[in-house]
Legacy VTK file of the C-alpha trace (Angstrom):
# vtk DataFile Version 3.0
C-alpha trace
ASCII
DATASET POLYDATA
POINTS 178 float
-3.961 6.763 -26.506
-0.755 7.774 -24.721
2.687 6.411 -25.608
3.994 4.333 -22.727
7.744 3.812 -22.463
8.867 0.193 -22.188
11.575 0.993 -19.672
11.666 3.914 -17.317
14.397 5.468 -15.295
13.765 7.908 -12.521
16.864 10.030 -12.219
17.447 12.878 -9.817
13.797 12.757 -8.879
13.046 13.937 -5.365
10.892 11.459 -3.481
8.539 12.970 -0.932
8.407 10.999 2.295
7.143 13.571 4.794
3.589 12.511 5.659
2.486 16.032 6.585
3.624 17.309 3.189
2.067 14.345 1.382
-1.255 14.908 3.142
-1.244 18.600 2.240
-0.364 17.912 -1.388
-3.005 15.164 -1.558
-5.651 17.618 -0.399
-4.520 20.148 -3.028
-4.555 17.490 -5.764
-7.895 15.870 -5.012
-9.573 17.154 -8.211
-6.440 16.420 -10.240
-6.424 12.848 -8.955
-10.109 12.417 -9.841
-9.285 13.567 -13.379
-6.251 11.276 -13.443
-8.386 8.314 -12.395
-10.765 9.006 -15.284
-7.802 9.418 -17.633
-6.273 6.089 -16.552
-9.558 4.240 -17.027
-9.334 5.107 -20.756
-5.810 3.688 -21.145
-4.686 0.178 -22.016
-4.717 -1.511 -18.586
-1.866 -3.925 -19.449
0.410 -1.062 -20.488
-0.513 0.866 -17.348
0.276 -2.225 -15.258
3.682 -2.550 -16.919
4.452 1.094 -16.284
3.232 1.014 -12.664
5.269 -2.138 -12.002
8.406 -0.509 -13.427
7.906 2.708 -11.442
7.107 0.757 -8.295
10.215 -1.416 -8.727
12.317 1.754 -8.919
10.673 3.747 -6.130
9.852 1.154 -3.461
13.483 0.256 -2.623
14.232 3.957 -2.132
11.607 4.412 0.606
12.128 2.814 4.011
8.714 1.727 5.219
10.084 1.184 8.712
10.618 4.938 8.983
6.883 5.475 8.436
4.667 2.610 9.547
1.588 4.619 8.628
-0.119 1.635 7.020
0.147 -0.203 10.354
-1.360 2.829 12.082
-4.321 3.243 9.736
-5.340 0.030 7.944
-7.676 -2.775 8.945
-5.773 -6.036 8.549
-7.475 -9.229 7.391
-5.976 -12.471 8.658
-6.295 -15.996 7.324
-6.709 -18.999 9.637
-3.259 -20.225 8.588
-1.718 -16.881 9.485
-3.325 -16.905 12.913
-1.988 -20.405 13.537
1.497 -19.423 12.354
1.471 -16.354 14.593
0.289 -18.349 17.597
3.218 -20.724 17.067
5.632 -17.814 16.593
4.437 -16.144 19.802
4.290 -19.483 21.651
0.694 -18.706 22.539
-2.302 -21.025 22.358
-4.467 -20.129 19.355
-7.590 -19.410 21.459
-5.563 -16.976 23.592
-4.123 -15.270 20.488
-7.611 -14.850 19.036
-9.006 -13.526 22.309
-6.222 -10.974 22.655
-5.586 -9.819 19.064
-8.258 -10.977 16.624
-11.923 -10.301 15.975
-13.776 -13.080 14.177
-17.079 -12.815 12.347
-19.761 -15.477 12.488
-18.620 -16.519 9.001
-15.057 -17.062 10.247
-13.475 -13.932 8.706
-10.728 -12.574 10.933
-9.273 -9.088 11.354
-6.890 -7.459 13.810
-9.064 -6.112 16.599
-7.358 -2.727 16.864
-6.077 0.063 14.685
-3.182 0.727 14.951
-1.941 -2.848 14.772
-0.999 -4.515 18.056
2.343 -5.481 16.584
3.501 -1.989 15.658
6.425 -0.893 17.803
7.110 2.761 17.001
7.192 2.645 13.205
8.316 -0.972 12.892
6.534 -4.313 12.826
7.510 -6.418 15.807
6.515 -9.627 13.971
7.964 -8.594 10.610
9.062 -12.075 9.504
5.616 -13.452 10.410
3.575 -10.491 9.194
0.297 -11.133 7.425
-0.125 -11.443 3.653
-1.996 -8.140 3.449
0.933 -6.466 5.180
3.457 -8.109 2.861
1.502 -7.088 -0.232
0.696 -3.491 0.711
0.586 -1.154 -1.196
-0.300 -3.725 -3.891
1.446 -1.826 -6.679
3.215 -4.983 -7.873
-0.121 -6.579 -8.725
-1.930 -6.488 -12.044
-5.170 -4.591 -12.746
-3.964 -1.268 -11.356
-6.716 0.636 -13.164
-9.353 -1.588 -11.566
-7.957 -0.791 -8.114
-7.632 2.974 -8.525
-10.248 3.880 -5.940
-8.416 1.980 -3.201
-5.000 3.126 -4.353
-6.013 6.764 -4.367
-7.715 6.310 -1.001
-4.239 5.618 0.455
-2.428 8.208 -1.717
-2.307 10.660 1.197
-1.195 8.005 3.697
1.587 6.085 1.939
4.779 7.653 0.580
5.217 4.784 -1.894
1.742 5.191 -3.375
2.091 8.978 -3.452
5.431 8.867 -5.283
4.428 6.112 -7.705
1.234 7.955 -8.664
3.078 11.242 -9.102
5.756 9.590 -11.251
3.044 7.856 -13.261
1.470 11.245 -13.958
4.836 12.542 -15.190
5.564 9.454 -17.316
2.152 9.813 -18.967
2.576 13.588 -19.421
-0.579 14.098 -17.405
0.815 17.063 -15.481
LINES 1 179
178 0 1 2 3 4 5 6 7 8 9 10 11 12 13 14 15 16 17 18 19 20 21 22 23 24 25 26 27 28 29 30 31 32 33 34 35 36 37 38 39 40 41 42 43 44 45 46 47 48 49 50 51 52 53 54 55 56 57 58 59 60 61 62 63 64 65 66 67 68 69 70 71 72 73 74 75 76 77 78 79 80 81 82 83 84 85 86 87 88 89 90 91 92 93 94 95 96 97 98 99 100 101 102 103 104 105 106 107 108 109 110 111 112 113 114 115 116 117 118 119 120 121 122 123 124 125 126 127 128 129 130 131 132 133 134 135 136 137 138 139 140 141 142 143 144 145 146 147 148 149 150 151 152 153 154 155 156 157 158 159 160 161 162 163 164 165 166 167 168 169 170 171 172 173 174 175 176 177
């Protein structure tokens, strides 16, 4: 078992935000990340959650998502019925028109944005930011519990999200993995 600090401080640590660099480093570290995933699965998940939450709380405010917008360019967004109604009101658009223009609905009633990138991405910024969907608000989900159960998804976006990349790299350092 690895000692996990109760409080962490990231001082003078360079945060990588260049997506081209992150993608190149992610490709180089693919095997390392597979080993890290196996390593994390053997750790106390509650302690890993506490550490990830602390690292995330330190790193996230230092990275301006509106300078990137890569999640809006690459992710499929699920939408709840309530969110579609709220957006229709916000856009002053009848709900059937909103659905016809922006949303794809399954026979079971599940809804997703009908394009990638998102219709509401303007440059690198969300044009409906205050009304954005829950999945958008929660991404990259590093504030949630059960990090070790969500490693596959997290590492899938490691090369696409500067926050995930930097949190994972700091986690490796805090755990003396690298």
